[in-house]
N, C-alpha and C positions, 0 to 999 in steps of 0.2 A: 413017735414022738411023746416023751413022756417029761412033763415040767416037774420041777422040783417045788416043793412047799413055797420056797419063797417066789418064784415065778409066778404059781398060782395067785399068791397074795397080789402082783403085779396086776396081773389080769383083773382080777377082782377089782382093784383100786381103780383101774381104767374104766371098767363097767361101771362103777359108782359114780366117778367123775363125769363120764359121758351122760349116764343117766340124769344125774344133777343138773348139768349144764344146760340138757335139753328142756327139763321140767321149770327150770328158772327161766328160760330164754323164751319157751313158748307164747306165754302171753303178751310179752313186749314183742315177739315178733309177728303176731297176730294183728295186735293194734296198729303196729306200723304197716302191715301188709293191708289192711283195711285201708287206712288213710292214702296209702298210693293207690289202690285199686280203685276206690269208691267216692272219692271226694278231689276237690280242685281246689287250691288254695296256693297263695302267693308264697313262694319257697318251697314248692312242692319239689323242683328238681335238686333243690340244693339238699333237700331232706332225704333225695333218692341217693344223692352222692356220697353223702355222709354213713348212710345205711351201709352201702356196700365200700367205703372205705378200707374196711378190713381185708378185702380181697386183693387189694392192688398194695399198699403198704407194706414194707418189710415187717414180717411178725415180731420181731424185735423192737419196732417202733411202738408197735399195739403193746407190748408186754411192759415196755418202760413206761409208758402213757399209765398203766394200770400200776405200775409200782410206785409212781406219784402219787397217783390218786388215792391209794390204800394206804398209803405209808403212816405213822402215827400222826404227821403232822401234815398230812393230805387232807384236801378235802373231804374225803369220805372215810378218812381212818378212825375218825372217833365214833361214825356210825356203823361201821362194819364188824367190830367188834374183836379184830384183829385175824384177817384171813390170809396175813401174808405166810410164807412156809408152811401152808395147812393145805389139806385136799379142798378146802371150801374157795381157797384162792385159785387152785388148779382149774376148778369147774368154772369160776369166773371166767379166766382167761379163755377156758373152752368154749363158753357160752357166747362170748364176745366175737371169736372167732367164727363161730357158726351161724350167727345171727344172719348174715347176708344170704346164706344158700337157705335159711329157715324163711326170711321174708320173701325170698324169690318164688320158693314153691309154695308157699301160702297164697301169695297173690296172684300166681297161676291159676291156683284153685279157686280162688274169687272170681278171677276174670272169666273163667269158665262157666260161672252159674248162670243160667239164662234169666235174664232181667225180667222176662215177660211173665215168668212164672211167678216174680214176688209180687209184679204187680198185679196180677189176677187175685192173688191171694189178698192183697189190700184191698181190690174192688168188692171182693164176697165178705169183707169184714174182720180178717185177721189183723191183728194189733202187729205193730214194728216187730215187738219181740218173739211173737209167735211166728211171723214170717221167719225171723232169724233162726229161731230155733227148730223149725221142721222143714225148710225148705234151704235157705242159705248154707247152714253147717252140713246138714247130709249130702248136698251135692258138692260142697267143698271139701269135704272130709277126705277123699282120695289125695288130694294136693297136699293137704295138712299133714297126713300121715307119712306122704313120700317127703315132707319136709322135714319130719321129725327124723326119718329113718338117716338122711342125708347128713342133718345135723348133728345128729349122734356119732356118725362114722366120721365127720370131721373133727369132733370134740375128743372122742378116742385116740385120733390120729394128731393131735395138737401138739406141737412142739416149742418152736421158737418163742410165742409169748408165755407160754407156761415157764420155760425156764429160764426168762428173762425177770418174771416177774414174782414168782415164788420159788426159782432155783430147783434142785434136784435131791429132795430129802427123802431118804429111802423110807417107805412103809408111810409115808405122808404126802409126798407129791409126785414120787416116782412112778409115772404111766408108763405105758408100753414103749412110746416113742423116746422117753429120756432114760429109760431100762437099756433100751439097745443101744442107744449113743455111750452109755456108760460101760457097757460091755466091750462096745469096740474100742475104747481106750485101754483096757485091761488085758496083758498079756493071756493067752489061752482063751479069751473069752468069746472065740466063734461059735461055739456049741449053742451057748446061750444066746446070740446073736441069731442063728437059723432057727430056733426055736421059738424064741418071742416074734421073730419077722413073720415065721409061718403062721402065728394066732394072728398077728395084725392082717396079713393076707387074707385069710379065712375071713374075718370079720367085716372087712372092706367089701370082699365079694359079695358076701350074703346080704350087707347093706345096699349094694348096688343093684342085685337081683330083686331084692324087695321092692326098692325104690322103683325100677322100672315095671314091675308088676302092677304097682298101683297107679303110677302115669298111665299105663294101657288102659285100666280101668278107669281112670277119670276121664281119659280122651272117648272112652265108649259111653261114659254116662251113668249115672245110678238112679234107682228109684227114688222118688221123694216120698219121706215118710209122713 
């Protein structure tokens, strides 16, 4: 299987979009996971439902909402600097779709931390920041990394929301799923579909294997730094 220069460009763009989506989504996902795992407040159930909404609504609806939000006349249009029909817009769409998976994985990692270790550290005089840095984060790290891997795989495989919000622009928003879809519409595009589909499957398998390994490590526990 030898990819053409154009197809390598599609793979590189997909990896760029997936990496940017995960990097931008991680702080938001961690904050939401912390709220859902460690706090109790009115509306917590509603927040949990809203976070997981992209998993259950059709992706085209999410893409349409992003299109309205980031349009020049939309509420975020003036602040975004124009992300429509650019790879940054594709990263935003992918990040929104990956957010529920990342929140879920990080939340499981945080809930798996033994709170007695944190309490013991505070009893010994450690500040909340030090407890967070030296106990909470190391113990939750396998869950965070697993969430990142799954979020990256979901971002690379995102189709519906990306196509609806930023369209399929060659060299700018044409990620692997969009390129496969476009090749399916072209006469004689079967070879391209096979090659790009094989790359997509390999990336997904690698992500699942790494995520499973991290999940097993999280279940066994890690040493406190």
